[in-house]
C-alpha positions as CSV (number, residue, x, y, z in Angstrom):
1,M,-0.4,9.5,-15.2
2,T,2.6,9.9,-12.7
3,I,4.8,7.4,-11.2
4,L,3.0,8.2,-7.8
5,E,-0.4,7.3,-9.3
6,I,1.2,4.1,-11.0
7,Y,2.3,3.4,-7.2
8,N,-1.1,3.9,-5.6
9,M,-2.9,2.0,-8.3
10,L,-0.7,-0.8,-8.0
11,N,-0.8,-0.8,-4.2
12,D,-4.4,-0.7,-4.1
13,I,-4.4,-4.2,-5.5
14,V,-1.3,-5.8,-4.2
15,P,1.7,-4.5,-2.0
16,S,4.0,-2.6,-4.3
17,F,7.6,-1.3,-4.6
18,Y,9.6,0.7,-6.8
19,S,12.6,-1.3,-8.7
20,H,12.6,-4.6,-6.3
21,A,11.0,-5.8,-3.3
22,P,12.4,-6.1,0.0
23,I,14.2,-9.7,0.9
24,N,11.6,-12.3,2.2
25,T,8.6,-10.2,0.9
26,P,5.7,-12.6,0.7
27,V,4.0,-13.2,-2.5
28,P,1.9,-11.7,-3.9
29,F,3.4,-8.3,-4.5
30,A,4.3,-5.9,-7.6
31,T,7.2,-4.0,-8.6
32,F,7.6,-1.1,-11.1
33,L,10.3,0.4,-12.8
34,T,10.9,3.3,-15.3
35,D,13.1,1.8,-17.7
36,H,13.4,3.8,-20.9
37,E,12.2,7.2,-22.4
38,N,10.6,7.2,-25.9
39,N,9.9,11.0,-26.3
40,F,8.1,12.5,-28.8
41,G,10.2,15.5,-30.6
42,A,10.2,17.7,-33.6
43,D,12.1,20.9,-34.2
44,N,15.1,19.8,-32.2
45,K,12.9,19.7,-28.9
46,V,10.9,17.3,-27.0
47,Y,7.1,17.9,-27.4
48,K,6.0,15.1,-24.9
49,E,8.0,13.1,-22.7
50,V,6.9,9.5,-22.8
51,T,8.5,7.2,-20.0
52,G,8.4,3.6,-20.3
53,I,7.1,1.3,-17.2
54,T,7.7,-2.4,-16.6
55,I,5.4,-3.8,-13.8
56,T,6.2,-7.2,-12.6
57,L,3.4,-9.1,-10.6
58,Y,4.8,-12.1,-8.7
59,M,2.6,-14.8,-7.4
60,G,2.9,-18.0,-5.7
61,E,0.2,-19.6,-7.9
62,N,-0.8,-18.4,-11.3
63,D,-3.8,-15.8,-10.1
64,L,-6.1,-15.1,-12.6
65,Y,-8.3,-13.2,-10.5
66,L,-5.1,-10.7,-9.4
67,E,-3.9,-10.6,-12.9
68,D,-7.5,-9.6,-14.0
69,S,-7.5,-6.7,-11.3
70,L,-4.4,-5.6,-12.6
71,N,-5.7,-5.6,-16.2
72,T,-8.7,-3.8,-15.3
73,A,-6.8,-1.0,-13.3
74,L,-4.7,-0.5,-16.4
75,N,-7.6,-0.4,-18.6
76,D,-9.4,2.1,-16.3
77,A,-6.4,4.3,-16.5
78,D,-6.4,4.4,-20.2
79,L,-3.0,2.9,-20.6
80,Y,-2.0,0.5,-23.5
81,W,-0.3,-2.3,-22.3
82,V,1.0,-5.8,-23.1
83,S,2.1,-8.6,-20.8
84,S,3.5,-12.2,-20.6
85,T,3.5,-14.6,-17.9
86,D,6.1,-17.0,-17.0
87,Y,7.4,-19.4,-14.0
88,D,10.5,-18.8,-12.3
89,D,12.0,-22.3,-11.3
90,N,14.8,-20.7,-9.1
91,Q,12.5,-18.4,-6.9
92,K,9.4,-20.8,-7.2
93,V,6.8,-17.9,-8.4
94,Y,4.8,-17.1,-11.4
95,T,5.6,-13.7,-12.9
96,T,3.5,-11.7,-15.1
97,I,5.4,-8.8,-16.5
98,Y,3.5,-5.6,-17.9
99,E,4.9,-3.1,-20.2
100,T,3.3,0.1,-20.9
101,E,4.2,3.8,-21.3
102,V,2.9,7.1,-19.6
103,I,2.9,10.7,-20.9
């Protein structure tokens, strides 16, 4: 799966942005970022490039339907993921952070 495919998948569910959203973007929205490489290698070369991606879903209220939609999209894309949800008291938004890797 490519970064463009990730963007399109997210954007089908909620407005999405790479790295950060513009100031005053209304919730809900998502951001995603390629934040690390975890390549598979042997014999002094990279056999498979593995890119770590963090997706952050921002919501005014904890929206279980929206989270379920994103969970389903990630599962349908055959991506293994983990997530955690928290409330950001400064921004007054719920955030669900998904971590996954693409090959």
